[in-house]
N, C-alpha and C positions, 0 to 999 in steps of 0.2 A: 571328278574325285584328286583330292589336293590331296599328297603325304605326308609327314608331316614327321622326323627323325631326328634324336639326339641321339650319343648315349652320352651311358651314365648309368658307369658298374655300381657305384654303391647306396644308390639311390633305391629305396623302394616305393616309391610313388612318383612319378610324373605324369603334369597335367600341362596340356596348352591353357595358354589365354587367344584368345583371337575373338578381337573385340571387343563385346558385351561376357563373349560364352566360355568358359575353361568345357574342355575335353579330357578328357582319359586319356594317357595313352597304355598302351601290351605289350610288358617285358616279352625280349627276347631269351637265352639262354647265352647270350656272347656278347652281354651289356645293352644294348639298342632295345631300345622302348621307340614307340611306331606308334601311329594314327593314323586314317583316311577321313581325312571331311569336305562333303559342297559344298560346290559352290561359293570360291574362294579364288575372289577376282585379285586379281594382280596386283599390286594397292596396297595390299590390307595389311596392316599390326599385329604383329602378334610375341610373343611372348611364352620361357616353359616356369613352371613352378615344380620346385623339385623337396619330396618332402612336403613337410606341412611349412614349409618357408610363404611368407607374401609378398618377398619380394619377388615382381618379375624377371628375372634373366634371356638379354639378349640371347639369341640363333651363337653357338658356337661355330655354325657356318652360315653363318649371313653372310644372303647376298648384297642386301642394305641395309645403312643403319641412318636413315632422314631425319636421327633426331642424336645420334653424337652414338660416342658408345655405348652411356651405359641406356639410351631409352632404349624401347623396341623395338623391333628386325622385323623389315616390309616384303610382302612374299610379292617377286623379282622373278619375269617370267624371261629366265635368257634368250629365247631363241626369236623373241619380237625387234630385237633390230635388223633391219635394214644398211648392210654390208652391199658392198661396191668396189669393192675388192676381189672377184672371181677370181679373174686376170694375174692374180699378186707368186706369184713363184717361191717368193720366198728372198732374205738377204743376208750368204754368207760371209762368213766370220774374213777367211783371210784378203788382202788386198784388202780391208772397208778400211772408213776414217768412221769412228763413234766423235756420240759430240753426250757429255754430262746437265743434265737439265735437271732442275727444282720448281717442279710445274705451278708451286706460288710464288716464286720472285724471277720467275722467265719474265714475264710481265706481268705493268701494273696489274691485270682484269686479273691474274692469280687463278685460274680456270682451262680447261683445256683449249676452251673452245677459244679463248687469247691464245691459249701455243697455236693453235692455228692456225690462227694472225700471219703469227711471225715465221710458219715453217717456208717459205720461198726465199727465204733468209739464205737458210741450213739449204737445201739444194742450190744456192750461190754461190755457199762458200767450200760446197762439195761434198754437204756430209751421208756414207749411206745408211750408218741407225746411230738413233737416234736411244736416250739410257736419259730414265725419268728416275727419279730416286722412287722411296716407297709409295704408293699414294693411293694405300688401304689404312683404316679407319685408322686415326688417331684422338685422343682428346684434347681439347678444344679447336683451334682454326687455322691453326697455324705452327707450322710443325717438321723437321727436319724427313718426321715420316717414320724416323728407325723406328717412336716407341710404340708400331702399333698398336692395335688388342687387335682389331678386328678385324682378321690373316681374310677371309672372304671378302670383304668390305668393301667395296674403293670408297675412300674420304671425299665426305657430302660436298666442305668444300668448292670443292675442285671440280666438280660438274655431277661428278654419282657414277654408276657404272653404266649410263650411256653416253656420259663427258668421253669417259676413257675407249668407248667404240667408235664413235666420232673421230675421236685424237688418233687413233690408232686406223680406220678408216681412211683419213687426212695423207697420213703419212703416208699410206699405201700408194696412195694417189701418185705421190708425188716420187714413188722411190724410193722413200726409206721405211728403213725395217726400225722393229723395236725393241728396246731390251727395256725386260720392268728388277728394278732392283728389288727386294724380299730377302724379307729375316728370320729367317725361323733358329735365331741362337735363345733367341731372348723374347719378351716380353715387354712391353710399358707400362710405367709405375702406377696406372689410373686408368679404365676400363676391367679390369684382366679380368675376368668371370671362371678362365675353363676348369683352375682345380677345383670350382662349387661342383664341376659336372664332373670329372674325373682327375685323374694319375698323370696328367699329361707334364707334370715337374714334376721332379725328382732332388734329392737333397744336393746341395751343394750350390756355387754360385760364378756365375764369369762376372767380369768385366761390366758388365750391366743386369741382369741381376738372376732371377733363379735357374740352374741349369735343368732344361729341359727333358723330358722319360724317350732317351731315343736305345736306351738297351736294358732295363727295369722292368719288374710283375708289370702290365698293364700295356708293355710297348708297342706292339705290335699296331693299334688300333691309331694311336699318337701316329707313329711313324705312316700311316694313312692316311690323316691328316696333310701334314705334309707333304706328301709325294700328292696326294689330288690334291691341294692347291694350287701344287707348279703344275702342275695339268687341265685345271681348268683355268688359269691362266694365256699360256699355249692356247690351246683348243676351243675356249669361250670367244676367247677375247681376243685371239688372233696373233697375240704377242709371240715373238720370231726367238727371243731368245730369255734370259733370266739372268741376272746378275746375283746375285748368291756372299748375302755378308755375312765376314768373317769369320768363316765358314771351320777354323782351326777353335771356334771357339762352342761345335758340336760335337759334344761328350760320350764319343761311339766308342764303347766295347764290342762291338759286333765282331765276327767274322767277316760277312756282306758290311759296310761302313753304308751309314744310307745317304751318305753320294753315289757309291755306286751305284746303290739301290734307284737314285734316281736317274740316273743316266743313261741304264737298263730302258727307266719309260716312258726317260721322253724320245730316244731314240726310234722307238714301238712308236708312240705318235708319232713321231713323225715320217715313220716310212709311210700309217695310213693315209696324213694329212698332205702326203705330200710333196712337202717341203722342208730346205731344214730347219734344223730346232737346235739353239746353242746352248750350251750353264758355260758359265762365267763366274770364278772364284775370286774375290777374296780373303787369303789368305796371308798371315802372321809367321807362318814354319820353312816360307827356302822352300815346298816340297816334291819335287815335279814329279809324285805320282796323283796327283790329282789329274795332272794332266798328262802321262801316260795315259796308253791302251791299251785296255784291259786286257784282251789278248796276251801283253807285254809286265800286265801285274798293277796294272796302275787303276785308275777312278775311272778314263771315259770322261773326261771334263773335253767341252770345248778350249776353253781357254783361262790363264789366273793371271788378276795384276800381278806388276810384279811394281813393287817399292823401290829394291834397291836402286831401279830404272831415274825412278824420280827422285830418293837419295842424291843418286848419284851425278843428274845433272844440276839440282837443287842449291846444292852445299857446292860444286862448281863454281855454278854463278853469282852465287852469293857470299861467297864464304862463308854463312854458318855453318861451328860447328857443336850446337848445344845441343844438346837429348841425343836423339839417335842416330840425327848426323857427324855423331864426334870419327864414327872412321869412312865416313863417305872427304870427299870434293875432290879429290886428283885425278889427273889424265889417265893417272895408269887404269885408277879406280875406272872406271868410265869405258874407259877401253877394255877393261875384264866383264859389264854387266855386256856389252855393245856387241860382243861373239859368248857370253857365257851366256847369260839372262840375268845371275845371280851374283852375287857381289864376294853375298856370306853362301859358305856352297859345302860347309862345312869346316870356313873359319872362324876366328875369335871373336866376338860380341864385343867390344866396349862397352856399348846404353846396358845388352844383359850381361853380361860378366861370365861368358858360358861360351859353347860354342858352337854353331848356331847354323845349320840348313844341310843341299845336300849336292849335288853334280848334279847337272843336265847334261845327259847324254843327245848329242845335241843334229846326231843322226837318227833319232825317234823322236825329237821333240821339237818342229821346224819356235821361229821365230814366233811366228802368226798366233800359237801359243798361250803368249804371253802381251797384256796388256799397257800398254804404256803412254806415262803423259808427264806435261809438264807442268798440270797445275791439276785440282780435282779437291769434288767438298768436299775431303777433311784437310787435305795437305796447307786447306785455303781454310776452311775456316776451325778447324783445327788449332787457328792461333789464336790467339786471345780480341787482337780488334779482330781477325778476317783479315787482317788486311792479304789482296794479288801479286806477285808476282814481280808485277807492270810499277805499285805505288817505292819498288822499291831498287829496280834497275832501271838501269839506261832502255830506250825503245831497242840500241843496235844490241842491248845481250839479249831480249826478251826474244830479239829472230834469232839469234845462239840458238837457244833451248827450246826454240820451235823446231828450226831447221834437220837441230839431232835427232830430235823424235818423228818427225817428218819424213825425214830419212835413213827412220830404224827398219831392223829385220824383224819390226814388234809391226802389233795390234795398234795405232792411232789415235786418243781420244780425249778431247777441247773439254773442257772445264765452260762451261755459255761463259760467254761478258768476256775470256779468251780472248776472241781474234779479235779483237777490237781494241786490247788493252783496258777492258773497262774501268772503267777512273771509281764506282760505287765497291765496297769491302760486302765478304758474305759472312755471314754473322753466325754461333753458332744462338733462333733465336725456340721460345715457346711460349706455349698460348695455355696452362693448365690454371680451367677454373679455380680450384682449388686454389687457396693462397697458399694457405700450409707445406704444399706439393711445390707449386712455382718457390716460394721462399728458400728451399732444400734445394731445390735444382739450381738455384742461381749463387748459393754459399758453395754447393760443391766442386762448382766450375770455377769460385774460385781461387778455391784451396786448393783445386788439379795444378790452375794458374801459377798458381803461386809455388810447388813444388819442384816448379821446370823454372824458375828465375823471371816469371813475368809480373812487375808488383800486379797486386786485388783492384785497383783501380783503375786500372788500363781493361784491364776484362770489362764485358760489356756485358746486365743484366739484361741475361733470355728472355724475363717478362715482360720487361718495358719494348711497347708498342714501334718503338724508334727506332729499337736493335731490326727487329722485322723492316720496316719499313729503309730501313740505310743496305740489305741487301738486297734488294726492288731492282732489274737492274732499267737503265735508262738508257734508251733507246735512241734519243736526242745528241749523244754519245757521234752519233754513224754519219751528222752530217759535222763534223769538228775536223780539221784536216788531222790531225796529228792521228785523233783515230782513222781514220778512214786510210791513212797513208799504213796503220797497220796490218785493221780487212783486206786488203788487193796484197798484200806481201804474202798472206792464209792462206787468199784463194789463190795465187801462182805456185804459191808453195803446194799446196793440198793437188794443183792442179798437173803440176810437177811431178810428182812422185804418182799420179797416175799414168800419167806417159811415157814415163822412163820407166820400164820394170825391172829394172838396178836396183831403184829408188824403195822399190818391196820388196825386194828378196829376202823372202823367211830364212835361205838355208844361214843359220849360225855364222857356221864352220868356211864361211865363205867373207866373211867378215874382217879385213884387217885394221887397226887399226893404228898409224905411226905420233906419239905426238912430245910435245916439252911442256915447264912447267904453263906456259900461256898458250899452248897454237894446240893440236890437233891436225891431225889429216885423216878420214875414211874412207875405206876404200869399200866400193858399191860398184859390181862390176867394172863396164869399161868407164866410172864415174866416180870424180872424187871430192869428197864436201870435206874445205878445207875456212878452220877455224883461229882465225884472233882473238883471242882474250888478255889483248895484250890493250892499256889507257893510251897507246900509239899505233902508227903506222906499220906494216911491214909487209917483209917482200918474204909467202915462202913458198920452197918445193913439194910442185905440185905427184912427178914424176911419171913415170912414162911422154908416148908419145901424141900431142893433142891432134885433136880428129880433126876439118878445114874447118866443117859447117858453125860457126856460129848457133846454139838451142835455142838461146830467148836473148831479148833485147834489152830489159833491164837489167840495170846493176846489181848485183847480191842473188843474181841465182847461176848462171850458166856461159861459163868464158872458153875458150880458147888457147892456152898458152901454157907452156911447162913450168912454168914458173905463176908467180898469181899475188899483185903487193895488195892487199888489204887495210883497208881503216880498218881504224879503230874499234873493237869489240864487234866485228861486225864477222859477217861466214860466205864463202859463196862453194854454190856446185860447178863443179868445171867437169869438161870433159876428153875422155885419153883412152889412149890405148898403153896396154903394155910393154914400156919401150923391149925392144929387141922383136 
């Protein structure tokens, strides 16, 4: 017998359409409906009929949507996949290097299986965890993934649920953990049938859509819907961590916030599975409570993204000061984030026109709990033309940015293609089948960028297939000398970080930064990261006594001198011991 269950508290009648047959479900007092049907094979299609509706709706907890988000669901046997990762013991966040990937543009094949073919590249690069953008069911064929409406199903064009399992299994076989980006703060604009079933949403909107009902009447099953989804990815798909999108948009007034509740349940699952499981939040709040231990009054999440690090490095290297970069761009500001994680930690934000953030207690919160990056999908894709930083900066300054991130006390993350200064942009693309919705998305995108000073004509049409095609990585670039040079640099820099523990030391109170207008020195134990931002050569004092043994042979990495002469727009790691 196969059980079919669905939560529909306001319905007076619920029926299951299974193949040519229709079956009545029985109501329970808690709003759940249930029936059992014999001889149901995996691969059978089904949908629900509510009350007297003639439109059959996909299952809110559907594990597979082979016909897209508007079609019927398909019975999926979660236990049928043959895993080969029995020896996998997990990958913890401290000391790790992350790599952010969008499956649909990582390779021209645009599938999980095609991505597997490039995993050896990540092994050679030195990646510990690959973070994939959302892969739940979305409207159309190609999309960033943040328009998901089938939260429990895997996007079929990528390879469906078995495709994701093959990808995770292959990653684990190469010693790489997997982080999955999940979105619980809103649903996409097309294919969202949840409100037909129950009060999944509540009055009010965030930036992207209606608020999820986390604290109103009948919100207990809604919270369970989210928590069960998170546990499913970690348990059934063997995923090692979840990146929680825009948690500041989770409007929850309960005494126990959803994030704390989720943290407790994930820790319990980790104990049962015998491997570490991580929760990484994206937040615009600059609030260290997210990663403060629960015993100290925090939510107990593993880590959070740190946009202030990105903004400080980006604005310093590019000179951009528009929008939210207004307060960033000085060496003093970079020194602050390298030692205190947040630039805005209760200070006035010019962009927000108010005070923002709160300080990090460096005794309780180590630096590895902050994910830092030179580029990510937002900071590239949310530029008008999706241009990467390498389209603006010299190769020297690109290397400086990489060195600042990869020798920082934070958990560093690369954005796919960054490691070879990819020449392809990464633009905002959609493929909504509904022409009116597609036109509305394109118009909204142009209006948004016009407000930030970009000419509307510069913004590519998200619905134009060429916008998507331009965003696919060009792997043939690896054969070109300029790109190959950057790749060698990243490989050596990641290897250096791994071989010199001081360069990954997460203790923020042990980082010291000296600097001037166009230079700085970051003190990392026995090492100094020396940066020359000027367009001319300059000699900088290192401080301390040089070590006798050179630790690398390639210029740009490790030298043993009391002072160092750096070429224009370059950086080096210098080995020394404190003077005296």
